[in-house]
N, C-alpha and C positions, 0 to 999 in steps of 0.2 A: 380215316385222314379226309379232312375237308377238301373240297375240289379246288383246283390249282387257279381255275379263272373264274373273276368275280366282276361285276360291273364297278367301276370306279365309283367311290362313295360321293356323296354329293356334299358340298362344303358346307350347307347349310344344316347339315345332321347335326345331332348333339355331339359336341366334340369331345366331350367326356367319356363317351361311351364308345370309344373308337378301337378297335384291335387290327393287327396285322399278322398274317400267316408268313413266317418267315422261313425262307430255305438257307439252312445252315451247311455249311461244308464238312459234314459227320455223315458214318455210314448209317443213319437211322431212318426206317420207313415211313417217316411223315414230318410234316412241316410243324413248327412250333408258333403258338399264338402268343403274342406280346401285347401289352397294352400301350397305345400312342398317346405319349404325354399331349397335354391341351396345348403347349407352345408349338409342336409339330404338325398338329392335325390338319393345317392348311398346305403343309410343305412337302407331305411325302406323297408317294404314288406308287405302282407296280413298276417293279424294276430299279428301284433306289437302294442304294447301299446305306445299311444302319449298324451301328455297333450294338450288340446286345450282351448280357451276361448268360452264359450256358453253365448251369451247374453251380456250384459254389464259389468256383474261383475265376474259371476261363471266361475270357472276353474274347467274343469272335465277332468277325464282319458277316453279316447275311443280307439276303436279297430279298425285298417284299414282293411275295407272289399274289397275296390278296388282301385287300382292305374291307372291313366289314364292321358289325355292330354286336356280334355273337361272343361272348366270352366263352373260354373252354369250360368243360364240364368237369373234368376231373383234376384240375390244378389251376392254382391262382396265377393268373398272368402277370409275369414282371412287366416293367415299363421299359420300353426302347431307351437306350443310353442317350445315343444321338444320331443325328444324321450326317453321314460322310460328304455327301455332294448336293447341290441344289439344282441337279438333273438325274434322269435315270440313267444308270450305267447299262443297263441290259433292257431290251425292249421285251414288249409281250410275245413276239414271235420266237425270240430265243428261249424265252421261259416255255413255252408250246413244245418246243424242239426237246428242250432238256427233259420234260415229262414223257415224251414220246420214247425218247432213247432209255430213260430209268424203265420204263413199262417194256418196251422190247427187249433189251439186253438184262433185264431181270438183275437190276440194281437199284439203287437209291437215289433220288434226285438231288441230295446234297454232295453224293460222289460224283455225280455229272457235274455240277457247279463247280466243285474242287478242281476237276480237270478242266473246265472250261475258263475260269478267270486266271489271269496270270498272278502269281504269287504277289506282286506290287499293288493288287487290287485288293488283297486279302489281310487287312489290319488285323492281328489278334494278340493276345497275352502272351504267346510264343515268339512274336516279332521283335526284332532289335531296331534301334534307332542309332545313326551317325549324324554327324555335322556335314551339311550339304557343303561340298566344297566351294561352291560358287557363292556363298553367303556372306555377306558384308553387312555387319550391324550398322555401321556407319551412314549406309546409303541405302537402308531397308526402308521401304515406304510406309511400313505399318509399325506403330509402337509396340514395344514389348514391355508385358509387366513383370513384376519382380520375380515371380514364379518361373516365368519363361528365362529370364535373365539367370536365374540361379541353376537352371536345367543346361542352359548352353554353356556355361562356365564348367559345370561339371563333366559335360562332353568335351571340352577343350581338353581336360585332362586325360581322356580316354578315348580310344579309338570308337567303341561301340558301348552302349547300355541296353539290358533288357528292362522290361516293364518293371519288374521288382526293384531293380536298380534305382530306377526313376521314382517309384513310390517312396524306396527309402531315403532318396536324397530330398525329396519333397515333403516328407512325413506326412502324406496323403495316401487314402486307400484305393482312389481312383482317379488316374492321371490321363484318362482317354482325350479329354476336353482340350488339356494343354497339349498333348501331342498332335491332335487334330489342328489346333491353332497354330503351332510352329510348321506344320505340313503346308497348311495355305499360304503361311508368310516366306515359304521356301528355305526356313531355317534349317530345317533336318530332312534326313531321308530315311525311310522305314524299308527294310529287308527281312528276308527269313534266314533265320539261323544257318540253314543248309544252304543257302542259295550265294552265289559270290555278291560281294558288297559292290553298289554301285560307285563309279567313278566316271564322271564327265569326259568326254570326248575332246581334248584340247590341241589346238592347232598352233603352231608356232609359226608367226609372221612377220615380215619386215615392212616398214614404209619408208620413205624420205621424210626427214624433219621438216617439219611445217614451214619453216622460214625458207628452206630453199625451193620447196613445191609452189610457194606462193610468189616467188618472185625469180624471174627468167635470168636476169642479169647476175644475181648472187649465184644461181646455179651454173651460169655461165664462168663466172670467175672460180667457182670450185672445180670445175673440170680444168680450167688453165694451172691451177694449184696443185693438183694431184696427176697431172699428165706425166709427172716424172716417176708416178708408182702405178705402173701398167696393171698390176693385178687388182688393185681398188679402182681404175678408171674401168678395168672389165667387168668388176661387180655393178659400177653404177650405171654403164651401158646396157647390160643385160636387164637391169632394173626399170630403166627407161622404156626398153623395148617391151617388156610386158606392160608395164603402166605408163602410157604416153602423158605424162603431166604437164607438157607445153600444150598439148589440144584440150585436156580435159582435167584440171588440177583437183576436181572433187573426187576423181579415181584414187588419188593417193591416201586417202583416209582409211581405205580398205586394205590397200597394199597386195602383198603377194605371200604365198605360203615359203617359208624359209627353206624348203626342200627343193623349190624352183631353183634355187641359185645353188645350193649344196650338191644337187643330184648333177646339175651341168658341169661339174668338175671345177668349180671356181674355188680360189683359196679361201678356207674356213678362217684362217688367221687374219686375212685382209678384211673379211666380214667382221669379225670382232673388232678391229681397230675402227673401222668406219662406224661402228656403234657406239664404241667407246668415245670417239671423236663428236658424238652428236651429229652426226651426219645421217645416220639410218639409225631408225627407232625398231627396238624387238619388242613385241609383245605377244602375249597368248589370247586366243580366241576359243571359246567353248562353241562347239558346232554339233550341229544334228548327227548322229550316228547314220543316218542314211542320206545317202546322194540325192540332192535338190537339182534336178535338171528339167529343161523342156523337153516335150516330145517332139518326135519328128513329123511333119505332114506327109513324108513320102509314102507313095503309094506302093502295097505291096503287089509284085508282079507275079501273078498265078499263071501256071501252065493251063493248057485246055483241059486236061484231065482234071487238075485240082478246081478249075471254074465249075466244071460238070458235078463234081462231087460236092461243091458249095450250094449250087442250085438244088441239088437232090436234100441235102441237109435242111436247106430252107423249107422245101415241100415236106418233107416228113415232120418237120416240126408244126407244120398246120395241122396235123393230125394226132401227132404223138408229142408227149413232154419229154420223152427220154429218145435219144438217137444213139446208136453205134456206129462210130466210124472205123471201119476194119481197114486200115491202112499199111502196107506192107514197111518195113524199115526203110528210111530213107525217100518216103515217098512225099513227103514235105507237108505233115500235119501242122506242124507251128507255123506256117505261113497260113493255112485256113484257120487255126485259132485267132491268129492277131487280126484277120478280116473281120471274123465274128465278133470279137472282142471290141472292135472299134465301133462297130455297127450298134452295138448293145449300149455302150458309154454314150454315144451321140445320141441315143434315145433317152438318156438320162437315170438309165439303171445301173446297176453294180455287177461286177463280174468277180468269181472267185474261179482261178485255177490252181487245181489240185495235182499236187505231184508226190511220186510214193518216196523219195529220198532228197535228203539234204543236198546231196552231189547234182542232182538234177536240177536243184533251185539255183545252184551256184553257176551251172551251165548257162541255165535260160535267163538269168537275171540281167547280166548285161546286154544281150540281144533284146528282151523286150523293155528295158529302160530307155533303150535308143528311141523307141517307139512311143513308151507311154510317160516318159519322164516322171514328175513328182506326183502323178495320179495314181502311180503304183505303189504298193507297199510290200513287203516280204516277211513272212511269218514262219520261223520254225523253231525248235528246239534248242538249237545252238545259241540263239539270241539270251541275251540276259533278261531277268524280268523286267527292268527298266526298258530295255529296247522293245521287248512285247506289249508293256503298257503304251508306249509311244505309237505304235500300230494300232493297237486296240481304240485309242483315242482319235488317232487319224480317222479311223472308219466311222467312229461315233459321230465326228463333227463334220463328216463329209468330205474331208481333205483328200481322203483316199478311196478312191471309188472302184479300183481294181487290185486285187490280192494275189500274189504268187505264194502258196504255202503248202506244208505238208499236211497230214490230217488233222492236226489241232486248229487249223484255221477255220473249219467249219464251225468253230464256236465264235467266231468274231461277230461284233454287233451290226450285221448288215440289216438294214431296213427297205431296201428294195432292190434286191437282187433280181436280176433279169435273166442271169444264165450262170451255172456252174459247168466248168469243162474239168473232166477227169481223165489226165493223160496217164497213159500206161496203166489203165484200170484193172488190169489182169494181176497186177503187183501185190505179192502177200503183205509188202509193208504198209498197206493201207490198213490192215488188221491190228488193233490193239490189243494186246494180250493180257498186260498189267500195267498198272492197277486198273479197277473198274473205273469207268466204263468200259467193257470190252467190246467195242464197236468196231464195224467194218466202215470205214470212212465213205467208200464208193455208195455203199447202199444207203448210209446216212446222209450222204449229199443227195440222193434222188429223194429223200423223205423232205430234206430242208429245200429244195427246188419246190416241191409240192406245196408247201407252206407258204412259199412266197410267190406262187403261181409263175414260177419262173421255168426254164429249159434246161435240160442236162444233156452235154455230149460227153460220152465215153469214147476214147481214142485208144487204139491199141493194133500193134500188128500181130498180135497172139492173143485174140481176147480169151478172156475167162469164159468157161463152159457155161456158167449160168447167164453172162449176158448174151452170149451166142444163141443159147437155148431161148432167152427171152425174145430174141431178135426172130428168131425161126418161127416162134409162136406169135409173131405180130404184135406183141407187147410192147416192145421197142421199134423205133424205125431204124433202118439198116443202108448204109452206104459203105461201097467198097473202093478203096483207092489202090490198085495193085500194080502201078508203074513207079519206078523212082523218078525222083525230080531231077530234070536237067538230062546231062549226058551220063549220069551216074548208072552203073551198072550192078546187077546183082552179083554178089561173090560165088567163086567157085568151090565146092565142097571135095573134101579128101577124107576118107576114111583110113588111120593108120592103124594097123593091127599090132597091139602093144605084145601079144604071145608070139607072132611070128617072128618081130623082130628080136626076142629074147632068145628065142630058140636058134636064130642067126648070129646070135652075139651083136648086134646092132643097136641095141638099146642103151642108151648112155645117160646115166645120172635122170633116168625116168623119161627120157626125150626120145621119140622114134627118130630113125633116120630122116622121114620126110619132113618131120617139124624142124628139124634142126636146119636142114637144106632150105626150106622156105624162109627160117629167120636168117641166115646167112645171106640168102639174096636179097631180102629186104632190106638189110643193114648195109650192103654192097650199094645198094640205089639210094642210100640215105632216106629210107621210108621207115614207118614206125610199125611196131608189132604190139599186140594185147594179148597177153597169157592169162586164160580163165582158170581158176582152180576155186571151187566154193569150199574151201577150208583155210582159216586163218592158222597161225602158228607155224613152227618148224616142221612137226610132224605129229599126227593124232597122239601117239602115245610113246612112252620107253619100254623096253622089254629085257628081262635078262635071258640071255642065249642059253644059259645052262639050265634054270629051273622054270624060266617062263612067267617070273613075277613080273605084273604091272603096277605102277603106283596108281593108286585111287585117291579122288578126294576123301577128306575125313568128316564131310558133311553131305555129301551127295553121293548116289551110285553111279557115278561115272569115272572113266579114267582121266587122268590129269594130262593135259596138252603141253607139250613140250614146245618151249621157246627158246630158242638159241641166244637171242639177244637177252643178256641179263642172266642166262644159263639157268632157267627156272622153269617149273612147271606149273601151269595154273589151271584152275576150275571156270570154264566159261559159264557156270551156272550160279556159283556164289561168290567169285571172285578169291576164293583160297588159293595161296600159293607157297611153293616151297623150293628151295636149291635143289638142283639133280645131286643125287648122292653119288659117289666115288665107286661105292661098291654096292653091290644088291644087298638090301637089309635082309633078304629072306636066306639067301645061301652063301653070301660073302664074294660072290664072283664079280669079277671086274668087268666082264662082257657085257656092257649095257649098250643097246643100240637104239637108236629112232626107229619107229616103224610107220611106214605111211607117208603121205606128202600134205604139206601145208604151204602157204603161200611164202612164208620166211625160208623154208627150204628150197622151194623153187627158185626164188630170188638169189640164193647162194649158188644153186647148180648153174644158172644161167651166167653168172659172173665168172664161174670156172669154163663153161663151153664158149663164152663170147667176152672173152676179157677187155676188148676195145669197146662194147657197148656200155651205155649209160643206162641204168635199170633203177627202177623206182617200184614200190609196191604200195598198192590201196587197200587197205583192210581196216577192221575197226581199230586195229592196234595204232595204225599209223595217221588217222584220221579223228582221234579224241579230242583235239584242239579245236576251238572254234573256227579257225580258218585253215584247217587241215586240208579239207577238200580242194578249196581254192587254191592253195599253193601247188599241191599235186597237179591239178588240172592245167592250171596256168604253165607250168613246167613242161608239161607234155604237149599243151598246145602250142607253145612257142617253139617247139624243137629241141628244148634241153633234155629230153629223155628220149631214148631209142626203144626201151621194152618196159612196158608197165603191166605188171604183174597183179591181179586183183582177185577179189571175191566177186559176189553179185552185183557189188555196187557198180563195177564196170559195164555191166550189160544194160545198163537203163539209159538211152536218149544221148548218149554222149556223140559228137559230131566232128570229128578231126580229118581234115584233107589228108594227111600223109599217112593213114593207117591202110596198110595193104595186106597185112596177114593177123589172122587172130586164131590162136592155138587153144584148144579146150583139152586139158590135162587128162582128165579121167571121168569120161561120159558116163561111164557104168555106175560110178558112185551117185551120179544124180538120179539115175533110172532106178535103180535098186535100193529104195528108199521105203519104210514101212508105212505108207499113207496112200490112200486112194487117190491121190491128185499127183503121184510121183511121175507117171506118164506125162500127164498135162505140164507140170512144171518143167520136167526136162525139154519138152518140146519148147515152151517159152523160152527158157534160159539159153538154149543152144542157138534158136533162131534169134532171140534178141541180142546176143553178144556177137553172132555172126553178121548182123546188120552193121556193125561198127566198121567192118572192112569194106575198102573201095568206094567210098563216099562220094567221089568226084568222077573224074573221066577214067580213071585207071581199076580195071576189073580187081577185086581182091580175092585173097585165098583163105578158105576156113578149114584147118586141120583138126579132125575129131579124133582122139586118141579112145582108142576101145578095145577090149578083149572080146569082144562079140561084135563084129562089123556087120552081121547078117541079119541083125534084129529088123523088124520092120519098122520100128519108129525112126530109124536112119535114113530110109527110103523115102518116108513122108516129109522128113525135115529137108531133105535135100531137095526134094521135088516142090517144096513149099506146098504141100497138099493138105492145108489145115481141115478144109472139109472132109476127107477120107478118115484123117485121123480122128476128129470129133464123132463121125457117125460110129467108128470101131469101139471108141472109149465108152460111148453113151450107152451102147448095147449092154457093155458091163455093168455100167451105173444102174440102169434099168433093172437088170437081172437081180443085183444085190442090195437095191435100195440105198442109193447112195445120192447126195444133191446132184442137179437140181429137181429130182423126183422126189425127195422127201426132204424134211428141215431137220438139222441135228442140233441137239442140245447136248453139252458135256457137263457132267458133275463130277467136280473133282473133290475128294475128301482128304483132308490133311490133318495130322496130328504127328507130337513128337513120341508118342508110344505107338508102336506097331499094331499091338492086339485092340486098342482103342480106336484107332483108325479103321482097321479092318470091320470091327464091329459096326461103327457108325455107319460105314459104306454100305453093308448088308442091310442094315435096318432102313436106311434111306431107300435103298434100290427095293426093297419089299414094299415101304409105302407108295413109291412111284408107280408100282405095278398096280395098285389099286386105282389110280385116277382113269377115270371112264372115257377114254379117247382114243383113237385108232394109233396104235403105236408099236414099235419093236424097242425092246430094252435090251442091251448089252452090258454084261459085268455083274458085280463090280471085279475088276481086274486091277492087280497091281500096275502101276503107271509105267510106261515105257522106261523113263526113269525112276525107280522105286522110291527113293530118297533125295530131296533136295533142301539144303540148309537144315539140317536135322530133322526135317519133317518127312514122315512116311506118306506115300500118296497112293490113293486108289481112285479108279475112274468108273462111272457109269455112263454110258452112252444111250440117250433116245433119240430114235428115229420117228418122227411124226409126219402125219398127213400135212401136205402144204395147205390145207384149208386152213385160213386166219383164225376162224372159230376154234379148232383143234388146238391151234398153237398157244391162243390166248387161254383156254381154259386150263392147258397142261401147266402153262407158267404160272398162271393164278394159284392153281392148288399146290403147286411145287413151293412157292413162297409161303404158303401156309404151312406145309410139312416141315421145311426148314427152321421157321420160327419156332414151331413145337419141340423140334429136337434139339435147337439152341437154349431152350426153357430148361430142358432135363439137366439136371446136375451133371450125369455121367458124361454128355456131350457139350457141355457148357464151353469149354476151351478147344473143342474141335471146329476146324475151319471148313467151311463148305463154300466152293466157289463154282458159280454157274456161267458158263460160257456159251452163248447162243451163236451159232455158225462160227464154230470153233477152227474150221479148217480153210 
């Protein structure tokens, strides 16, 4: 493979002998060399998007990684078909970052590119086109040629067309030039088949007819005329209150949103009459999907503890590039973030704030928007492709200097990052599991900061053991913030023994007496309650009471989760679902019962126990829609919900004044999980969700339901003794060779045939044993879930020495082994997945 970085070519070089190495969004371990046509030789450069032919028929968007004069030795270079932009879409730092990610996470740079670029920037032969709803041929400032007009006429008859459809309509073999031209003229929009189609955000507005806005006497005469029609008069008065045309007639042109009038409870029929009579004009305006408002100059008021922490952070940054801010829940980390962001932006640099969940972005965006206004962008997976392109271009053009986003936002085209803040840095949501690159956003952010010579601030109330270890080893700076902001007090913890309550017949619908009483007390005081259960669905599974039959997925080795809503059973791995049977398929019994607890079942139980309470549920099923999180949080924040039941989504950074009770339904289920991080995650999740209670002047209560209340971890959680818990756990980690004392790489072997998968896994495992580095190899073992989506799964684990040389050598040799195996006919259809830092 050619090296990724090369000096830019000299425009005076021989233009006919110019070649470009192109990064393509395909899982192939090298770039492809294409010939640069003479007419493009002075226009292209590193990071430019180009259209190229890949294979016989495919057309793909690629990114130029290098320009040079060396032709490929083993194939004839095809010419670049076209240049998509007159500027670089990707900058050289991004390409270096992609290259590092491909190397470190054992994947291909094309896979990184595929993850990095929004689909709206990846034009391909699999793309589809639609008419741009905002396009008007009569007012278009660019002339259309005959072929473009034919294509637009065809699109007028169809909602969408594929590349093949366009080629057929025009009788051409290649139509990318025409499509590019129509995109530039904003006549069409390109979208991916699997993605939602773009539709602009349209705002209904009204304004006063110009004749009345320009002539005060005419307006006064109008009021005299409609004084007998009070509903119409009320609408006009409301309009003039919002738009003072007497003082500034020019404001009338913009008008107001129609909903300002309708939401005020004014008569819609009278509004229609005013429009019909030509007094008001109704029109539609296409607006940006992102709010544009000015930021506030208001100074953030810091407590003495926060000020001390801020001074310490700055001192640590003088010597260290990464600092861990260990601040207990409610200590006011967000105010510190805002202060630091303001300072970095004032210095002319960019800032990225990484959050683990979309729910957190929803909660924090409003607060941050008030401070930073239109300088700030938001980037997450619930945005459409077109919205993500809008943010991408905003960063590229410099309009957005501060971005709040989830893990994918590390791929944005920053060119002068000054700081990355990773909030809740311990969260497992920062890890990308599928597809490649399987990266850890926190770790990748530290590398991205290094490339930009920027600083990284990691914030958490319960830091990951890796970050805390690095802080104790003086690799990272460390700042503690151990007092809650303002008058807020830490919550009181209570352990509720489920077995004792069960023996005394006090357990009702899986709620202990203590938890029921605390909930009732909060409801009586018009306070709010959070109930945490890390399992969605009605119940984990259904079982036959007579023969023990449990329904299983047809494609995976897992039981189906029962969802009462819709009366169906679903697989949470492949999406398979089926209706709940009336009788047991195995023995014919009608004694089928739900076993275990899911959020849906808890919601139902709460409705029976507290019929007067308003209850909502927050889990993956209730937040699938784009604004699902936002609506739920707004309802809860405004007091329209008394009890919110949720999965781990509710443990992260939510701050509501009226929450005084937090209930943890089944702490043992979090603790007893087959993972070396089970204790660490239990400590983190319980501490984080407990931190939602008593966030202002009232002390909150946290009730932990457990069958084993005497476990040491509960004492450490209640006392907040993170350090003691860390020391205890790290002793076990060191003894049994787990991170942070070793690096782990998991290699998964998948195939539809069990014997082929097993044979390939053993063959791979034996070859890995021959790699000459210090290591411990485990496996191959059948996966914890042995079959997913009809693919049998085997896993091997490599524990490597932490030295970078050992890791680099193992990864390098592993790639060669996998290439050799895939080249063998027997294993050609076997899928090998390499996951670095998998847990």
